[in-house]
N, C-alpha and C positions, 0 to 999 in steps of 0.2 A: 710606699703603700704599707699600711700596717692592717692586718686583719686581727680582729678580737673576737674571742669565743667565750661567752659566759657559761658557767655551769654552777651546779650546787642548789639551785632553787628547789622549792617544794612546799609541802603542807607541813607546818609546825604548830604545835600547841602553844598558847600564850606562856611566857616565861622560858620557853625553850631557846636552844641555841641553833644556829645555822651558820655555815661558812661557805661564802660564794668565792668562786675562782674566776679569773679573767686571763685567759692564755693568749698570749700575742704570737703572731707568726715571725717576728724578728725581735731583735734585742731592743728592750725599752728602758734598760737600766739607766743610761747616761744621757739620754736625749729627751725622753718624754716625761712630762708630769702625768700622773694618772688620777682619774676621779671615778667615783661611783655615784650614779644618779639613781632616782627612782621616779617612777610615774604611777600614781593611783588613778583609778577610773574617775574622770571628770576634773582631774586636777592637773596643774602644770608639772612638768618634770623639774625636779628640784635636786641640787647638788647636795649629796649626803656626806661625803668624805672625799678628801683630796689628799694626795701624797706628792710632794715636788721631788724634782731631780735631787735636791739637796737633802731630802729626808724629812722635811717639815710636813706636819699633818694639820689638817683643819676638818672640822666636823659641824654639821648643822646642830643647833642647840638640842633638838629633839632626840638625838642620838648619842650625845656626849656621855661618856661613861659606860656605854653599852656596846658601841661599834668600835672596831678597831681595823684600819686599813694597813696593810703591809705589803712588801714585794719580795720576791725570790729571783734575783737577777739570773741565777744559774738556769731557772726554768722558765724564764721570760713570762712569769705569772705574777699577777696582783690579786690579793685576797681581801675579803671583807668578812671579818669575823663578827657575827651579830649574836649578842646574848641578851637575855632578858626581853625577848621579843614580845611585842604588843600587837593587838589587832590592827592599830593604826599604821604599823609598818608594812602592811599588806600593799603590794605594789609589784610592777615590773621593774627590776632593777638592771641598769645598764652600766658597762664599762666604757670610759672615755680616755684615750690618749691624746694628749695635746702638748703643744710647744708654746703657744701664746696664751690666749685667754682660755679658761675653762669652758668646755662645750665646743670648742672648735677642734679640729683634728679628726680623729677616727673614733667610730662607735662599734660597739657589738650589737648583737641582735636582741639582747635582753634575756633575762631569765625570771620566771614568775616566783614570787615569795607570798604564801598565803598563811597568815597566822590566824588560826581559829581552833576552837575546841569542838 
């Protein structure tokens, strides 16, 4: 069982940065792949960024060049650095730890990100 807790969400102006954190209750470095998802009102949850156990990363096209996923194994924490934020990035962001397919495994409770002037 892995418990995930997201933090770092909030209100930010367009063009600003924000860093989300996902803290795990156990070591996630060598066993789990990690993903950040988001869900905007009225829309399906989408995978924004993924980081495999081997260190490979993938991003949805809409955030490439702006978002960066990383992990700190010593802190059992995964980050999502978000730069040049846009109003369309507004959503609840969720952390996912999985072994098999993205979206399987464990989820956090989500953190709200609102991009607005």
